[in-house]
Each structure stands twice: as C-alpha cells, then as structure tokens.
N, C-alpha and C positions, 0 to 999 in steps of 0.2 A: 504494500500500500504506500503510495507516494504521499508527500507532505500535504498536498491539497486534499486528497481523499481522506486522510487522517483528520485534518482540521474540520473538514466538512461533516464528517461523521460525528465529531465532538460537538459541533454546532447543532446538528440535528438532535442529539441526545439532550443538550442543554434546553432546547426549546420544548422538547417533550416533557422535561421536568417542570419547566415554567408553566406549561399548560396544565399539568397535574396539580399545581398549587391553587388553581382558580377556585376549587371547591372548598378550600380550607377557610376557617375563620380569619378575619382580617389580621389580627395580631400574629397568628401562627404563619399566615401567608407572608407578612413582612419579615418575620424571622428567616423564612426560607429564602426570600429575595436577598436579604442581607448576607446570608451564608454563601449564596452564589457570587455576590460581589467580592467577598473575601477570597473565595476559591479562585476566581478568575485573576484577581490581583496577585495572589500567591504564585500562580503559574508565570505571570509576567516577571515578577521580582526574582523568581528562581533563575530566570535567564539573565536579567540585568545585573543582579547582585552576585548570583552564583557563578556565572561565566565571565562577567566583565567587571567585577568589583564595583558595581554602581556607576561605571563610566558610560554615559550616554553616547559619547563619541565612539568608543570601542563597539558598543552595541549597534550603532548605526552602520557599521561596516559589514554586518551580516544580514543580507537580504532575507534569508530563510528565517532567522530568529525574529526579525521585525515582522515578517509575514505571520508567523505564529502569534506574536504579540497582538497584531492587528485583529485577528479572529477573536482572541480572548477579550480584548478591549471592547469589541463590538458586543459581545455577550454581557460584559460588565455594564456597558451603557444601557442595554435593554433592561436589565434588572433595576438599575437606578431610575430609569424612566417610569417603570412600574411603581416604584416606591414614591416617586414624586407625585404621580397621579393620585395616589392615596393620601399623601401627607399635605403637600402644598399649603404651608402655613401663611399667616398674614405677613410675617417677616419676609418670607420668600417672595410673596407677591410684590411687596415694596422694593425688595432687592431687584426683582425682575424689571419692574418699572424703571428703576434707576439705571440698570445696565443697558436696557433697550434705548433709553433716552441718550445715554452716554455714547453708544455706538452710532446712533443717528447723528449726533453732533460731530463725531469723528468722521463719519461719512461725508457730511457737509464740508468739514475742514479739508478733507482729501480732495474733493471736487474743486473747492475754491482755490486751493494751493496749486493744483494741476492747471486750472484755467489761467491763473496768474502767470505761471511759468510758460504756458503755451503762448499766451499773448506776448510775453517778453520775447520768445523765440521768433514769433511772427514779425515783430518790430526790429529784431536784431539785424544789423548789417551782416549779410552772409559772405563768407569767403567763397571765392569762385570754386574752391575744391570741395565745398560741402555738398555731398551727394544725398545724405540721408540723416534725419534727426529723429531719434526715438524719445518720446516723452511718456513716462509711465508713472501714474499715481496709484498707490496701493494702500489698503488697510489690512494689517495682519496682527495676529496675536503674537505677543512677545513672551514665549513661555519657556525660558531657558533655565530658570532656577526657582526655588521655593518663594522668593520675594514676589514672583509673578502670580502667586496663588494666595487667595484669602482663606483664613480660618473663619468659619461661621458657626452660629449657634446650633445648627442642625447637623453638624459633622458626625456626632455620635449616632444619630438616628440612621444615617446612611451606612455607617461603618466602613467608609472608603478612606484609603490613605490618599486623599486628594493632593497633598503636597508632593507625593512621589508620582502619582499616576498622570497628573495633567502635564508636567514636563515630558514624561515618557510619550504620551500621546502626541504632543507637539513635535517631538523628534520623529516619531513614526510618520506623521502627516508630512513633515518636511522632506524626509529622506526617501520614503517609500512611495508617497503619492504626489510628489512634485512641488511641494511648498506653494500651493495655490493661494492666492490672495483671497481674503474674505470678500472684498469688493475691489474693483479696479477701474481706472479710467486711463485709457491709452489713446489720446487724440491723434488723428492722422496728420502727418506732415508730408507734403510732396512739393518739391520745388515748382514755383510758378503755377500753383493750383488755384490761385485767386483768393485764398483765404486771407482775411484782414483782422487785425486785433479789435477793430471797432464792431465786428459782427457779434451777435448775441451768442450765448452759450448754445442755444438750440441750433443756430445757423452753423456754428463750429462743431456741433455734435459732441459736446462735452457736458451736457446737462445730465443730472441724475434722473433718468426716466424710470428707474426701478422703484423709487419711493414716491409714489404718486398719490398717497393718501389712502390706499387700499392695504389692509393688513396682510402681512406675509405669514400669518399663522397657518401652519400645515403640520400634519403628523402629530407628534407629541406636543406641539405647541397649542393644539386645540385643548383647552381646559376651561371649564366654566368660570374659574376664578381669574382667568387671564383674558376673558372675552372683551373687556373694556380697553385693552391695549391695542393700538394700531401698530403692530410690530414692524420694524424696519427690515429691509432686506438683509442687513448684516446679521441681525439676530437669527433670522431664518437660516442663513448660510452656515453659521456656527453650529446650530443644533441639528440641521438636517443634512448637511453636506460633509460633515466631519465626524470623528469618533466621539466628540464631546456630547454628553447628556445635558439636560437642563440643570441638574445640580452642579455639574462641572462649569457650565456657562456662568452660573451665578458667582462662582469663585475665581473666574479668570480676571486677573487684576491689571495686566499691563498690555496695552495695544500700541502699535506703531503706525503712524501715518508717514508715508515716504513718497517723495517725488524725485524721480531720477531722469536725467537728461543725458543722452548719448549722441555725440556728433560723429558721423562716419564719412570717411573718404574711401570710396570703393572704385578701384581702377584695374582694368585688365592690362596685359602686356602691350597690347596694341593701342592703348590709350582709351579704350571704350569705357565709358562711365556707367554708373548704376542706371538701369532702365534706359540704356542708350537707344533701344529699339522703339521707344515711344514716339520719337520725333524724327527718326531716320527715314530717308527715302528708300524706295525699293532697290535702287541701284546701290546705295550705301550698304544695305542689308546683304545684297548679293555679293558685293565686293569683299565684305568682311570674311565670309565663309570660303570664298574662292581663294583669298589670300592664305587662310589657315590651311587649306588643302594643299598648298605648295610644299608644306612641311609634314605631310602625312606619313605615317609609318610605312616602312618599306614593305612592298608586296600588297598594299591595299590600294584599290582603284580609287580614282578621284570621286566617282559617283558613290561608292560605298562609304568613303570617309565623310562626305558632305551629308549623306542621309543620316548616318549614325550621329554625327556631330550635332546637327540641327535638332533631331528627335530627342537626344539626350539633353541638349542645352536648354530647351524649352519644356522638357518633361512631357512631351506629347502623349506618350503611352499612359503615364500616371494620370494625366488630366482626363484622358478618354475614360479610363477606368473609374475615376471619381464621378464623371458625368453619368456613366452607366449605373453606378451605385445610387446616385441621387434619383435617377429616373425610376429605378426599381423601388426605392424607398417611398417615393411619391405615389406610385401606382398601388403599392401595398396599403398605404394610408387611405387612398380613395376607396379601395375595396372594403376596408374596415368601416369607413364613414361615408357611405354612398349618398346620404341625405344632405351632406354639407353643400351649401350653395357655392362657397368659394372653392375653386379648382386650382390646383397648383399648375403653373405653366412649365411644362417639360420642354418646350421648344428652346428654352435658354440653354439646355444641356445637349450640345450637339453630338458629342462623342464620335466625331468624324475626322479628327485631325489626322490620324494615321491612314485611314481608309481613303481620304481625299488626296493624299500626296502621291504624285507620280513616282514610281519606283525606279530611282536612278542607280540603284546599287549594282546592277549588271548592265546598265546602259548609260554611258556618260553623256549621250546626246540629250538626255532628259534632265540634266542638271539645272539648266536655266529655268525650265518649267517647274521643276521641283522647288527651287528657291522662290520663284514668284508666288507659288501656292503657299509655301511655308510663311511667307511674308504676311499673307492675309490671315493666317492661323495663329500668329504669335500672340502672347497675352496682351 
C-alpha cells in the first residue's frame, strides 16, 4: 500500500468514527471530538519532534512527511469545526467579528497600497530597456512562531496545542501547497497600453470586486450565531481554502500586507525584446526565423528547423490542447445545465494552430507559406 492509499484509508476510518459519534450525548460527543484532535496532533508532532527535533525547516524538506501531516491536519480541523459548531461562545462571536473586520481593513490596505504603487509606476519615466513590470499586492498570514498565535479563553475546551499546530500548518501550506496569498491584487502592466494614473480603480482593474457587500459565509462559516456578519473574502479564504479551522482562525495573530515591484529587461541574442511579435510586420517575423535557420543543427533541413522552432517558440501544441480542454469542459457544463440561458462561446477556442500550418518539415518550398500562416496564429 503506497502512502496515498494508506492516508486515504486512515481518513476514511476517521470519518467513520466521527459519524458514529453523532448519536452520543453532547458532552460525550465533545469528548470524542477532543480525543480525535489530540490523536491527530500527536501523529503530526511525532514527525516534527521525533524526526526533526521540532525544526520546521528540516520538516519542510520532506514532501512525504508534510503530505502525511496535511491529511492528519485536515482531520484535526474537521473535529475542531464540529466542536465549534456546538460551542460557539459569545466571546468567540466577538472575536470572530473583530478578526473579520481586521482582515477586511487589511484587504482594503492591500488594494490601496497596490493602487498607489501602480499609479506611481504609470507616472514613472520609463527606461527604454524596461520590457516588463510586475506589481503584486498580497495579504498573507505570518505564522512563523508562537508570537503569531493567540492564547484564548476556550483553549482548554478544544484541547488543541494551537501554538504548535498553527505554525506547522502555515509551513505545510507554504511548502506543500505553494504559499498562496489569502487575497491578491496583481494589476496588469504593458508598455504603451494606454493606461493612465488618472483612471479610476475600476478602469485600471485594481478594485476589490470580491467584497461587494455580499457575505462570503460558506461551509463551516454558516452558523446561526454568525449570521449577522457580512464576512469578507479573506475570512472565507482562510477557513475554506486552507487547513485552518474557525478556532485556528480566531487565534491567528499576525498578517502581512506586501506590495512588490519587479522591473525586467528581457532580450534575446538577436536583440528581440519581450513581446516583440506584437508590433512586428510579417516580413520582420519571417526574417527572424529565417535568420535563426542559418545556424540550425547539422543534418536538419531548413523546413524542419523552422517548423519545430516556431511551434515550440509559441507553444502551439500546448495552446491547441488547452483550447480542446476548455471546449470539452464547456460542453460538459452545458450538458449538466441545459436550462441555462447563457451559453459559453466555444468559437474563441480555435484549437487549429497546428492543423492550419503548412507542413514544411519535408518541403522547404512551403517555408514562406508556413511563416505567413504562423504569423496570423501567434499570441
């Protein structure tokens, strides 16, 4: 039995136990949930402390151990959510209100700071060599140490070692799942695209469209004692997208708003700059690849080299495959929802880049025709 099958079987057994507790009296049921929390945490700490002496850095170097911890932490979170559903004290409701409002303010700060930096970039005198500028605003949980976790009045009720578990979860999320931001703003920048700093956030596409006054309460966030809260997207993301349960969410103390700017100069050997093909003529396009073909590997015909080079350069095969995937996905969606008035437009997905290209691999006389066609199919 491989690791996935083993962990999957453990998860199935856990949920069978959890289902069996439903018929128990409330106090006895809570005791069972608390015991499950402790058991799952013991499994995690057996790895972190037993194999790595408590070093999260060393722990993060083993994908298998983090994968195992992820499954156990998922089960732990499920048991904690069950306990919160029953418990949900007045103090927890107030703490939830505060945390949600705090994350909403941080979200507004992140968008405002990103917008300010974006407008600064739009007004900044550009160097002729500036090809690309990335602006990336993020809101993340900063969960590196016990100072990033609060101790609260209900800690004993849940029986969790929150101070140990929350930093471990943060490590697993960062190293195993890709360190995804809770919420992000990455405004588009393209040289000479006509965007001006005087434009509105909406015109610049940097406004927060996720928090529109509709609550993001989903899943475990549906609770009668929390119905009055218009939950922000960041709250929803923490509780439904990550390993964190609502009791964990209430104890998460430190968050980071960060705006990063990256200026890039991207240049090929022949002097071609980033997205050079956007404004080039058909002749310039053709001459570039004909020039590269003069230095093709020995034994490769000019037509074969140019066909492979262009197809690989613009990723025509991958783009065709993605188009076919999207068409299939849209058709399956329409089959499941035949009554929907809105129909997805599959005409956008051509999936014809390769099939439309004249095959010059064995016929050099088709090179010019191939390049003319490829010019019309470039991104």
